[in-house]
C-alpha positions as CSV (number, residue, x, y, z in Angstrom):
1,M,8.9,5.1,12.0
2,H,9.3,3.0,8.8
3,E,6.3,4.7,7.1
4,M,8.7,7.4,5.9
5,A,10.8,4.9,4.0
6,L,7.6,3.3,2.7
7,A,6.4,6.7,1.5
8,E,9.7,7.3,-0.3
9,G,9.4,3.9,-2.0
10,V,5.9,4.7,-3.1
11,L,7.1,8.0,-4.6
12,G,9.8,6.1,-6.4
13,I,7.3,3.7,-7.9
14,V,5.1,6.7,-9.0
15,E,8.0,8.5,-10.6
16,T,9.2,5.4,-12.4
17,T,5.7,4.7,-13.7
18,A,5.2,8.2,-14.9
19,R,8.6,8.1,-16.8
20,R,7.6,4.8,-18.4
21,D,4.1,5.9,-19.4
22,V,4.8,9.5,-20.6
23,P,7.1,9.9,-23.7
24,P,10.4,11.7,-22.9
25,R,9.6,14.6,-25.3
26,E,6.3,15.3,-23.5
27,W,8.1,15.0,-20.1
28,S,10.6,17.8,-21.1
29,R,7.8,20.1,-22.3
30,T,5.3,19.5,-19.6
31,P,6.1,17.1,-16.9
32,P,3.2,14.9,-15.9
33,R,1.3,15.6,-12.7
34,V,0.1,12.8,-10.5
35,T,-3.4,13.4,-9.2
36,M,-4.1,10.2,-7.3
37,V,-2.2,7.3,-5.8
38,R,-4.2,4.3,-4.6
39,L,-2.6,1.9,-2.1
40,A,-3.8,-1.5,-0.8
41,I,-2.6,-2.0,2.8
42,G,-3.2,-5.2,4.6
43,A,-4.5,-5.3,8.1
44,L,-1.6,-7.6,9.1
45,S,1.1,-5.5,7.3
46,H,2.3,-3.5,10.4
47,V,1.8,-0.3,8.4
48,D,-0.1,2.6,10.1
49,P,-2.2,4.2,7.3
50,H,-2.4,7.5,9.1
51,A,1.4,7.7,9.6
52,L,1.9,6.7,6.0
53,A,-0.5,9.4,4.7
54,F,1.4,12.0,6.8
55,C,4.8,10.9,5.5
56,F,3.5,10.7,1.9
57,E,2.4,14.3,2.1
58,A,5.8,15.3,3.3
59,V,7.8,13.2,0.8
60,V,5.9,14.4,-2.3
61,K,6.5,18.1,-1.8
62,G,8.3,19.4,-4.9
63,S,7.7,16.2,-6.9
64,I,5.3,15.4,-9.7
65,A,3.0,13.9,-7.0
66,E,2.7,17.1,-4.9
67,G,-1.0,17.7,-4.2
68,A,-1.9,14.1,-5.2
69,T,-4.7,12.4,-3.3
70,L,-3.6,9.3,-1.4
71,D,-6.4,6.7,-1.4
72,I,-5.7,3.8,1.0
73,V,-7.8,0.7,0.7
74,S,-7.7,-1.7,3.6
75,V,-7.2,-5.4,2.9
76,P,-8.6,-7.7,5.6
77,G,-6.3,-10.4,7.1
78,E,-6.9,-14.0,6.3
79,A,-5.1,-17.2,7.4
80,W,-5.2,-20.9,6.6
81,C,-6.0,-22.9,9.7
82,M,-4.2,-26.2,9.6
83,P,-6.4,-28.1,12.1
84,C,-9.7,-26.7,10.5
85,G,-8.4,-26.9,6.9
86,E,-10.2,-23.7,6.1
87,R,-9.5,-20.0,5.4
88,V,-10.5,-17.8,8.3
89,A,-10.6,-14.1,9.0
90,L,-7.7,-12.8,11.1
91,A,-7.8,-9.4,12.7
92,R,-4.2,-9.4,14.2
93,R,-1.1,-11.6,14.0
94,G,-1.1,-13.9,17.0
95,D,-4.8,-14.2,17.3
96,P,-6.2,-17.7,17.4
97,C,-8.4,-19.3,14.8
98,P,-12.0,-17.9,15.3
99,R,-13.4,-21.4,14.6
100,C,-11.2,-23.8,16.7
101,G,-8.9,-21.6,18.8
102,S,-5.7,-23.1,17.2
103,H,-2.7,-20.9,16.7
104,Q,-1.5,-23.1,13.8
105,L,-2.3,-20.4,11.2
106,Q,-0.6,-19.4,8.0
107,V,-1.3,-15.9,6.8
108,V,-2.6,-15.9,3.2
109,A,-3.9,-12.4,2.8
110,G,-3.7,-9.0,4.4
111,D,0.1,-8.7,5.0
112,E,0.8,-6.8,1.8
113,M,1.2,-3.2,0.7
114,R,0.8,-2.5,-3.0
115,V,0.5,0.5,-5.3
116,K,-2.8,-0.4,-7.0
117,E,-3.4,2.7,-9.2
118,I,-1.8,5.9,-10.3
119,A,-3.7,8.7,-12.0
120,L,-1.7,11.1,-14.2
121,A,-2.9,14.4,-15.6
């Protein structure tokens, strides 16, 4: 399950961002608390959002993100169809073009996973 490694990476990004955005003297007095993390996960990314949420909850225990809400936004898959010359919706990798049936597709969206927003208190 690679979602555990992904959750650890997200926590690393959250902690790095908090250290960058909160002055060191404030960090030593009262460490910041992360209240929300918003992720964009593409439909073609091979990431199981439910498994990632489970792993995130386990990884953040004892960290500044413990108790934070994880908001996952799904990004639909899109591809460029070479024969059609158009962008088309793509539900899964390996699916044919919904317009012409071709498999000559180049994924242009929906294969990413990004930290979009972090809320600090």
